[in-house]
LOZA-726600 format. One record per residue: residue number from 0; z, y, x of N, C-alpha, C in turn. Coordinates in pm, 1 decimal, padded with zeros to 6 digits. Atoms other than C-alpha are relative to their C-alpha. Example, Ala and Ser with C-alpha at 12.3 -4.5 7.8 and 13.67 -1.06 7.14 Angstrom:
! residues 2
@k:0 n_z:00000.0 n_y:-00119.0 n_x:00089.0 ca_z:00780.0 ca_y:-00450.0 ca_x:01230.0 c_z:00000.0 c_y:00120.0 c_x:00090.0 $
@k:1 n_z:-00006.0 n_y:-00119.0 n_x:-00082.0 ca_z:00714.0 ca_y:-00106.0 ca_x:01367.0 c_z:00073.0 c_y:00109.0 c_x:-00077.0 $
***
This chain:
! residues 92
@k:0 n_z:00026.0 n_y:-00129.6 n_x:00081.1 ca_z:-00019.9 ca_y:00019.4 ca_x:-00008.8 c_z:00031.1 c_y:00133.7 c_x:00090.3 $
@k:1 n_z:-00032.2 n_y:-00115.9 n_x:-00093.9 ca_z:00089.0 ca_y:00231.8 ca_x:00289.8 c_z:-00128.2 c_y:00033.8 c_x:00070.0 $
@k:2 n_z:00109.4 n_y:-00014.3 n_x:-00022.2 ca_z:-00247.0 ca_y:00199.3 ca_x:00416.0 c_z:-00086.7 c_y:00079.9 c_x:-00111.0 $
@k:3 n_z:00098.3 n_y:-00038.2 n_x:00069.4 ca_z:-00455.1 ca_y:00264.9 ca_x:00101.5 c_z:00047.9 c_y:00156.7 c_x:-00009.7 $
@k:4 n_z:-00046.8 n_y:-00127.6 n_x:00044.6 ca_z:-00228.6 ca_y:00604.0 ca_x:00047.0 c_z:-00015.5 c_y:00087.2 c_x:00147.0 $
@k:5 n_z:00037.8 n_y:-00050.3 n_x:-00112.8 ca_z:-00284.3 ca_y:00704.1 ca_x:00416.3 c_z:-00147.6 c_y:00045.5 c_x:00010.2 $
@k:6 n_z:00172.7 n_y:-00056.0 n_x:00002.1 ca_z:-00660.3 ca_y:00690.9 ca_x:00389.5 c_z:-00051.6 c_y:00083.3 c_x:-00138.4 $
@k:7 n_z:00016.8 n_y:-00070.1 n_x:00125.3 ca_z:-00616.6 ca_y:00857.0 ca_x:00042.0 c_z:00030.5 c_y:00127.7 c_x:00074.9 $
@k:8 n_z:-00022.5 n_y:-00117.5 n_x:-00046.6 ca_z:-00451.3 ca_y:01149.5 ca_x:00250.4 c_z:-00078.8 c_y:00066.5 c_x:00084.1 $
@k:9 n_z:00156.7 n_y:-00054.2 n_x:-00116.6 ca_z:-00741.4 ca_y:01165.7 ca_x:00551.3 c_z:-00043.9 c_y:00052.8 c_x:-00086.9 $
@k:10 n_z:00133.1 n_y:-00049.4 n_x:00110.0 ca_z:-00972.6 ca_y:01190.2 ca_x:00252.1 c_z:00032.4 c_y:00134.9 c_x:-00051.0 $
@k:11 n_z:-00010.0 n_y:-00108.5 n_x:00091.5 ca_z:-00798.1 ca_y:01471.1 ca_x:00114.9 c_z:00002.8 c_y:-00039.1 c_x:-00168.3 $
@k:12 n_z:-00006.6 n_y:00032.8 n_x:00131.3 ca_z:-00754.1 ca_y:01291.3 ca_x:-00215.8 c_z:00183.1 c_y:00014.1 c_x:-00042.6 $
@k:13 n_z:-00197.7 n_y:-00022.9 n_x:00043.8 ca_z:-00309.5 ca_y:01309.4 ca_x:-00194.3 c_z:00041.9 c_y:00125.2 c_x:00091.9 $
@k:14 n_z:-00111.4 n_y:-00105.0 n_x:-00062.7 ca_z:-00113.7 ca_y:01561.0 ca_x:-00080.6 c_z:00090.8 c_y:-00026.0 c_x:00050.3 $
@k:15 n_z:-00120.3 n_y:00072.1 n_x:-00025.5 ca_z:00190.6 ca_y:01475.7 ca_x:00126.3 c_z:00092.9 c_y:00110.9 c_x:00036.0 $
@k:16 n_z:-00102.2 n_y:-00086.7 n_x:-00059.6 ca_z:00512.1 ca_y:01646.8 ca_x:00183.0 c_z:00142.3 c_y:-00099.5 c_x:00020.7 $
@k:17 n_z:-00156.9 n_y:00047.0 n_x:-00041.5 ca_z:00822.0 ca_y:01560.6 ca_x:00370.2 c_z:00124.8 c_y:00029.7 c_x:-00106.1 $
@k:18 n_z:-00088.8 n_y:-00050.4 n_x:00068.8 ca_z:01121.5 ca_y:01545.6 ca_x:00182.1 c_z:00117.4 c_y:-00088.3 c_x:00031.4 $
@k:19 n_z:-00086.4 n_y:00081.0 n_x:-00042.1 ca_z:01424.7 ca_y:01421.7 ca_x:00371.6 c_z:-00047.8 c_y:-00109.2 c_x:00114.4 $
@k:20 n_z:00076.3 n_y:00121.9 n_x:-00035.4 ca_z:01340.0 ca_y:01061.2 ca_x:00498.1 c_z:-00107.5 c_y:-00027.6 c_x:-00049.8 $
@k:21 n_z:00092.8 n_y:00070.9 n_x:00066.0 ca_z:01082.4 ca_y:01009.6 ca_x:00223.8 c_z:-00066.1 c_y:00110.5 c_x:00004.8 $
@k:22 n_z:00113.9 n_y:-00114.8 n_x:00029.9 ca_z:00757.1 ca_y:01191.9 ca_x:00134.6 c_z:-00029.9 c_y:00004.6 c_x:-00122.1 $
@k:23 n_z:00069.6 n_y:-00001.9 n_x:00135.8 ca_z:00632.8 ca_y:01261.0 ca_x:-00190.3 c_z:-00168.6 c_y:00060.7 c_x:-00026.5 $
@k:24 n_z:00145.8 n_y:-00010.4 n_x:-00030.6 ca_z:00274.6 ca_y:01248.2 ca_x:-00262.2 c_z:-00052.6 c_y:00085.7 c_x:-00128.5 $
@k:25 n_z:00072.0 n_y:-00068.9 n_x:00138.7 ca_z:00059.2 ca_y:01443.1 ca_x:-00544.4 c_z:-00156.2 c_y:-00007.5 c_x:-00001.4 $
@k:26 n_z:00157.9 n_y:00042.5 n_x:00013.1 ca_z:-00297.4 ca_y:01438.7 ca_x:-00641.8 c_z:-00080.3 c_y:00131.7 c_x:00063.2 $
@k:27 n_z:00055.5 n_y:-00170.9 n_x:-00067.3 ca_z:-00508.9 ca_y:01734.1 ca_x:-00428.8 c_z:-00102.4 c_y:00035.8 c_x:-00137.5 $
@k:28 n_z:00084.7 n_y:-00069.2 n_x:00136.3 ca_z:-00752.1 ca_y:01762.0 ca_x:-00789.7 c_z:00114.1 c_y:-00071.6 c_x:-00128.9 $
@k:29 n_z:-00044.0 n_y:00001.5 n_x:00124.3 ca_z:-00607.9 ca_y:01770.8 ca_x:-01118.4 c_z:-00125.8 c_y:-00092.8 c_x:-00046.3 $
@k:30 n_z:00092.2 n_y:00116.8 n_x:00081.3 ca_z:-00763.0 ca_y:01441.7 ca_x:-01352.8 c_z:-00148.0 c_y:00080.2 c_x:-00036.7 $
@k:31 n_z:00114.7 n_y:-00059.0 n_x:00059.2 ca_z:-01015.0 ca_y:01680.8 ca_x:-01501.4 c_z:-00120.8 c_y:00050.4 c_x:00088.1 $
@k:32 n_z:00060.0 n_y:-00005.9 n_x:-00139.5 ca_z:-01106.4 ca_y:01786.9 ca_x:-01138.6 c_z:-00078.4 c_y:-00130.1 c_x:00093.0 $
@k:33 n_z:00001.7 n_y:00097.9 n_x:-00084.8 ca_z:-01129.5 ca_y:01448.7 ca_x:-00975.1 c_z:-00155.0 c_y:-00061.5 c_x:-00079.7 $
@k:34 n_z:00186.3 n_y:00085.5 n_x:00023.8 ca_z:-01513.2 ca_y:01266.2 ca_x:-00972.1 c_z:00080.7 c_y:-00104.0 c_x:-00115.6 $
@k:35 n_z:-00005.2 n_y:00121.0 n_x:00109.1 ca_z:-01552.8 ca_y:01009.9 ca_x:-01251.7 c_z:-00026.5 c_y:-00126.9 c_x:00082.4 $
@k:36 n_z:00027.7 n_y:00128.0 n_x:-00065.9 ca_z:-01522.7 ca_y:00672.3 ca_x:-01123.6 c_z:-00147.3 c_y:-00119.3 c_x:-00029.9 $
@k:37 n_z:00171.6 n_y:00079.1 n_x:00048.5 ca_z:-01852.1 ca_y:00450.4 ca_x:-01099.0 c_z:00022.9 c_y:-00117.1 c_x:-00016.7 $
@k:38 n_z:-00027.8 n_y:00150.1 n_x:00071.1 ca_z:-01904.9 ca_y:00110.0 ca_x:-01234.2 c_z:00034.0 c_y:-00056.6 c_x:00119.4 $
@k:39 n_z:-00037.7 n_y:00088.9 n_x:-00100.4 ca_z:-01895.2 ca_y:-00034.3 ca_x:-00894.4 c_z:00159.0 c_y:00038.0 c_x:00078.3 $
@k:40 n_z:-00166.7 n_y:-00017.1 n_x:-00009.6 ca_z:-01522.4 ca_y:00096.8 ca_x:-00830.0 c_z:00069.8 c_y:-00115.5 c_x:-00000.7 $
@k:41 n_z:-00086.4 n_y:00123.5 n_x:00009.1 ca_z:-01350.3 ca_y:-00200.4 ca_x:-00954.8 c_z:-00075.7 c_y:-00131.5 c_x:00084.4 $
@k:42 n_z:00097.8 n_y:00130.1 n_x:-00099.9 ca_z:-01590.1 ca_y:-00440.1 ca_x:-00741.5 c_z:00035.2 c_y:00055.9 c_x:00177.0 $
@k:43 n_z:-00021.4 n_y:-00058.9 n_x:-00141.9 ca_z:-01513.7 ca_y:-00226.1 ca_x:-00422.2 c_z:00162.7 c_y:-00047.8 c_x:00007.4 $
@k:44 n_z:-00155.9 n_y:-00000.8 n_x:-00031.5 ca_z:-01129.8 ca_y:-00240.9 ca_x:-00498.9 c_z:00022.2 c_y:-00136.0 c_x:-00010.0 $
@k:45 n_z:00009.6 n_y:00155.6 n_x:00003.2 ca_z:-01138.4 ca_y:-00625.2 ca_x:-00552.6 c_z:-00025.7 c_y:-00038.9 c_x:00144.6 $
@k:46 n_z:00043.0 n_y:00019.0 n_x:-00138.0 ca_z:-01355.7 ca_y:-00648.0 ca_x:-00228.5 c_z:00086.4 c_y:00036.5 c_x:00111.6 $
@k:47 n_z:-00073.4 n_y:-00057.5 n_x:-00146.0 ca_z:-01110.0 ca_y:-00424.4 ca_x:-00003.2 c_z:00156.4 c_y:-00129.8 c_x:-00029.1 $
@k:48 n_z:-00142.4 n_y:00077.8 n_x:-00028.8 ca_z:-00809.3 ca_y:-00626.2 ca_x:-00126.3 c_z:-00016.2 c_y:-00151.7 c_x:00027.5 $
@k:49 n_z:00026.5 n_y:00134.5 n_x:-00036.3 ca_z:-00957.3 ca_y:-00956.3 ca_x:-00090.6 c_z:-00004.8 c_y:00015.0 c_x:00163.6 $
@k:50 n_z:00006.1 n_y:00007.3 n_x:-00175.2 ca_z:-01035.9 ca_y:-00854.5 ca_x:00291.2 c_z:00152.1 c_y:00045.7 c_x:00050.4 $
@k:51 n_z:-00127.5 n_y:-00048.2 n_x:-00055.9 ca_z:-00654.4 ca_y:-00722.5 ca_x:00311.5 c_z:00073.6 c_y:-00095.0 c_x:-00016.8 $
@k:52 n_z:-00073.0 n_y:00134.0 n_x:00010.6 ca_z:-00519.0 ca_y:-01035.6 ca_x:00167.3 c_z:-00013.2 c_y:-00110.0 c_x:00102.1 $
@k:53 n_z:00049.9 n_y:00087.8 n_x:-00126.8 ca_z:-00705.8 ca_y:-01248.2 ca_x:00398.5 c_z:00034.0 c_y:00015.4 c_x:00126.9 $
@k:54 n_z:-00066.2 n_y:-00054.8 n_x:-00126.1 ca_z:-00600.0 ca_y:-01039.4 ca_x:00681.3 c_z:00113.0 c_y:-00049.1 c_x:00064.1 $
@k:55 n_z:-00131.8 n_y:00018.1 n_x:-00036.6 ca_z:-00253.3 ca_y:-01062.8 ca_x:00605.2 c_z:00048.5 c_y:-00149.6 c_x:00003.3 $
@k:56 n_z:-00037.2 n_y:00133.9 n_x:00004.5 ca_z:-00277.3 ca_y:-01443.7 ca_x:00556.5 c_z:-00012.4 c_y:-00049.5 c_x:00104.9 $
@k:57 n_z:-00019.8 n_y:00068.7 n_x:-00130.1 ca_z:-00407.3 ca_y:-01522.4 ca_x:00901.1 c_z:00077.6 c_y:00090.3 c_x:00070.4 $
@k:58 n_z:-00105.3 n_y:-00079.9 n_x:-00065.9 ca_z:-00203.3 ca_y:-01262.9 ca_x:01085.8 c_z:00156.5 c_y:-00101.4 c_x:-00053.6 $
@k:59 n_z:-00138.5 n_y:00061.0 n_x:00011.0 ca_z:00110.1 ca_y:-01461.0 ca_x:00901.7 c_z:-00001.0 c_y:-00137.0 c_x:00044.6 $
@k:60 n_z:-00005.5 n_y:00114.1 n_x:-00047.0 ca_z:-00023.9 ca_y:-01774.9 ca_x:01031.9 c_z:-00011.6 c_y:-00013.0 c_x:00116.9 $
@k:61 n_z:-00028.6 n_y:-00023.3 n_x:-00151.3 ca_z:-00049.3 ca_y:-01668.6 ca_x:01381.8 c_z:00130.0 c_y:-00086.5 c_x:00071.5 $
@k:62 n_z:-00115.7 n_y:00083.7 n_x:-00089.3 ca_z:00099.1 ca_y:-01925.2 ca_x:01629.2 c_z:00003.7 c_y:-00144.4 c_x:-00112.2 $
@k:63 n_z:-00017.2 n_y:00094.9 n_x:00090.9 ca_z:00071.4 ca_y:-02201.2 ca_x:01332.6 c_z:-00099.4 c_y:-00088.0 c_x:-00014.7 $
@k:64 n_z:00115.4 n_y:00106.2 n_x:-00027.3 ca_z:-00200.1 ca_y:-02440.1 ca_x:01472.4 c_z:-00033.1 c_y:-00077.3 c_x:-00123.4 $
@k:65 n_z:00054.3 n_y:00125.6 n_x:00127.5 ca_z:-00181.1 ca_y:-02683.4 ca_x:01161.3 c_z:-00036.1 c_y:00082.8 c_x:-00087.7 $
@k:66 n_z:00040.7 n_y:-00058.1 n_x:00119.4 ca_z:-00192.6 ca_y:-02444.2 ca_x:00906.4 c_z:-00146.9 c_y:00073.0 c_x:00014.9 $
@k:67 n_z:00134.1 n_y:-00069.2 n_x:-00054.8 ca_z:-00472.6 ca_y:-02250.7 ca_x:01085.9 c_z:-00134.0 c_y:-00118.1 c_x:00000.6 $
@k:68 n_z:00126.7 n_y:00125.7 n_x:00011.6 ca_z:-00680.0 ca_y:-02600.1 ca_x:01103.4 c_z:-00005.5 c_y:-00007.6 c_x:-00100.9 $
@k:69 n_z:00030.3 n_y:00049.7 n_x:00166.4 ca_z:-00613.9 ca_y:-02656.9 ca_x:00747.1 c_z:-00106.2 c_y:00157.7 c_x:-00083.1 $
@k:70 n_z:00073.6 n_y:-00109.2 n_x:00046.0 ca_z:-00732.4 ca_y:-02274.7 ca_x:00675.8 c_z:-00165.1 c_y:-00011.5 c_x:00027.1 $
@k:71 n_z:00168.2 n_y:-00003.8 n_x:-00028.4 ca_z:-01080.8 ca_y:-02354.2 ca_x:00874.6 c_z:-00040.7 c_y:-00083.6 c_x:-00042.7 $
@k:72 n_z:00073.3 n_y:00116.4 n_x:00063.3 ca_z:-01137.9 ca_y:-02676.0 ca_x:00728.7 c_z:-00039.6 c_y:00040.8 c_x:-00153.9 $
@k:73 n_z:00022.3 n_y:-00047.0 n_x:00172.9 ca_z:-01091.0 ca_y:-02506.7 ca_x:00355.1 c_z:-00131.6 c_y:00091.6 c_x:00024.9 $
@k:74 n_z:00094.8 n_y:-00098.6 n_x:00009.8 ca_z:-01328.6 ca_y:-02245.7 ca_x:00457.9 c_z:-00152.8 c_y:-00073.2 c_x:00024.0 $
@k:75 n_z:00144.4 n_y:00102.6 n_x:00020.6 ca_z:-01582.2 ca_y:-02511.5 ca_x:00571.1 c_z:-00051.0 c_y:-00036.8 c_x:-00100.3 $
@k:76 n_z:00004.1 n_y:00113.8 n_x:00127.4 ca_z:-01551.1 ca_y:-02744.5 ca_x:00321.2 c_z:-00062.8 c_y:00098.5 c_x:-00136.0 $
@k:77 n_z:00035.5 n_y:-00077.8 n_x:00065.3 ca_z:-01593.4 ca_y:-02422.9 ca_x:00108.0 c_z:-00146.8 c_y:00019.5 c_x:-00018.7 $
@k:78 n_z:00129.0 n_y:-00051.9 n_x:-00057.2 ca_z:-01898.5 ca_y:-02322.8 ca_x:00269.1 c_z:-00104.8 c_y:-00148.6 c_x:-00017.2 $
@k:79 n_z:00097.8 n_y:00096.9 n_x:00020.5 ca_z:-02076.4 ca_y:-02672.2 ca_x:00235.1 c_z:00011.4 c_y:-00045.6 c_x:-00157.1 $
@k:80 n_z:00003.6 n_y:00015.0 n_x:00143.0 ca_z:-01969.2 ca_y:-02720.5 ca_x:-00119.8 c_z:-00033.4 c_y:00122.0 c_x:-00127.1 $
@k:81 n_z:00007.2 n_y:-00112.9 n_x:00086.8 ca_z:-02052.3 ca_y:-02389.8 ca_x:-00258.4 c_z:00079.6 c_y:00025.2 c_x:-00103.1 $
@k:82 n_z:-00064.4 n_y:-00002.0 n_x:00095.8 ca_z:-01759.2 ca_y:-02414.3 ca_x:-00448.8 c_z:00154.4 c_y:00073.3 c_x:00014.4 $
@k:83 n_z:-00174.6 n_y:-00068.6 n_x:-00047.4 ca_z:-01364.8 ca_y:-02280.6 ca_x:-00475.2 c_z:00106.2 c_y:-00104.5 c_x:00023.4 $
@k:84 n_z:-00088.9 n_y:00130.9 n_x:-00047.8 ca_z:-01241.7 ca_y:-02609.9 ca_x:-00342.1 c_z:00104.6 c_y:00052.2 c_x:00117.1 $
@k:85 n_z:-00099.4 n_y:-00021.6 n_x:-00111.4 ca_z:-01013.7 ca_y:-02417.9 ca_x:-00114.7 c_z:00135.8 c_y:-00071.5 c_x:-00009.4 $
@k:86 n_z:-00162.1 n_y:00054.2 n_x:-00000.2 ca_z:-00673.3 ca_y:-02533.2 ca_x:-00261.7 c_z:00010.8 c_y:-00130.5 c_x:00041.8 $
@k:87 n_z:-00036.5 n_y:00126.5 n_x:-00037.2 ca_z:-00749.9 ca_y:-02894.9 ca_x:-00211.2 c_z:00038.1 c_y:-00036.7 c_x:00178.0 $
@k:88 n_z:-00029.1 n_y:00022.7 n_x:-00164.8 ca_z:-00762.8 ca_y:-02860.7 ca_x:00166.3 c_z:00128.7 c_y:00099.6 c_x:00072.7 $
@k:89 n_z:-00163.5 n_y:-00067.1 n_x:-00003.8 ca_z:-00423.0 ca_y:-02648.6 ca_x:00159.6 c_z:00095.6 c_y:-00044.3 c_x:-00037.8 $
@k:90 n_z:-00141.1 n_y:00090.0 n_x:00068.8 ca_z:-00213.9 ca_y:-02897.8 ca_x:-00039.8 c_z:00000.4 c_y:00050.0 c_x:-00118.1 $
@k:91 n_z:-00098.6 n_y:-00062.4 n_x:00133.6 ca_z:-00215.4 ca_y:-02718.7 ca_x:-00338.7 c_z:-00108.8 c_y:-00043.0 c_x:-00154.6 $
***
């Protein structure tokens, strides 16, 4: 979540104000001024979330060679089968 907020601040979509040890955020534009979302926005959100989720999973498995091997096998099996059969390779 912090990464998303930081990106919005850098892009000028959010304003940040420090208050003690916390930060308060507010939109840079009113709802009426904000650009209307495109139909592609939900897909981009899902794609972005998927990339973050996979990255987090891989990072959490560093040093666990057995789990990493299962993950690799799941990806290879899914690519060969062309379906979502990942959970059976992961024991799920």
